[in-house]
C-alpha positions in Angstrom: 0.0 0.1 0.0 1.7 3.4 -1.0 1.4 6.4 1.2 -0.1 9.5 -0.5 2.7 12.3 -0.8 2.4 15.0 2.1 3.2 18.7 1.6 3.4 21.4 4.4 0.8 24.1 4.5 1.8 27.6 6.5 -1.4 28.1 8.5 -1.7 31.3 8.5 -0.1 31.7 5.1 3.3 33.0 5.1 2.5 35.8 3.0 -0.1 36.8 5.4 2.0 36.4 8.3 4.9 38.7 6.6 2.2 41.4 5.3 0.8 41.4 9.1 4.4 41.7 10.5 5.3 44.6 8.0 2.5 46.4 8.9 3.0 46.0 12.7 6.7 47.2 12.5 5.9 50.0 10.1 8.7 49.3 7.7 10.1 46.6 5.4 11.1 43.5 7.0 14.9 42.4 6.8 16.0 39.1 5.1 16.8 37.8 8.7 13.2 38.7 9.9 11.5 37.1 7.1 13.3 33.9 7.4 12.7 34.1 11.7 9.1 34.3 10.9 9.1 31.6 8.4 11.3 29.3 10.5 8.9 30.0 13.5 5.5 29.7 11.6 3.1 26.9 12.1 2.8 24.1 9.5 0.6 21.4 9.1 1.0 18.5 6.7 -1.8 17.9 3.9 -2.1 15.2 1.6 -0.7 16.8 -2.0 -4.2 15.9 -3.7 -6.3 18.2 -1.0 -4.0 21.2 -2.0 -5.8 22.3 -5.0 -9.3 22.7 -2.8 -7.1 24.3 -0.2 -6.1 27.0 -2.6 -9.3 27.3 -3.9 -10.5 28.1 -0.3 -7.8 30.3 0.7 -8.0 32.4 -2.6 -4.4 32.5 -3.2 -1.1 30.8 -3.5 1.6 31.0 -0.5 5.2 31.8 -0.7 7.7 28.7 -1.3 9.2 28.5 2.1 12.8 27.6 0.8 12.9 31.0 -1.4 10.8 32.9 1.2 12.8 36.0 1.1 13.4 36.1 -2.9 9.6 35.4 -3.5 8.5 38.2 -0.6 10.6 41.0 -2.6 9.1 39.9 -5.9 5.4 39.7 -4.3 6.0 43.3 -3.1 7.3 44.8 -6.1 4.2 43.3 -7.8 6.4 40.9 -9.7 4.8 37.4 -8.2 0.9 36.8 -8.6 -0.2 34.4 -6.1 -3.8 34.5 -7.3 -5.8 31.2 -7.8 -7.0 30.5 -11.2 -10.8 30.1 -10.2 -11.6 28.6 -13.5 -9.2 25.8 -12.9 -10.4 23.0 -10.8 -7.0 21.4 -10.3 
């Protein structure tokens, strides 16, 4: 019997945590701060097959943890679209 692959999901989303943190400190986060928030954030493991439904429910993609700093910079510069294609069921 094979086990379905699991995916770690930030709860709440990492992008939401970083957005809130910047609002609270009133300035751009440093790379160390972004990585610290990422490393301390709560994650849950979900079966990979459930991820499309989770994205539809959440309404947006999250940052990819190993590239959190780089993606955070691109997101803030408007170069990273995290929206979910609601016309796509998968």
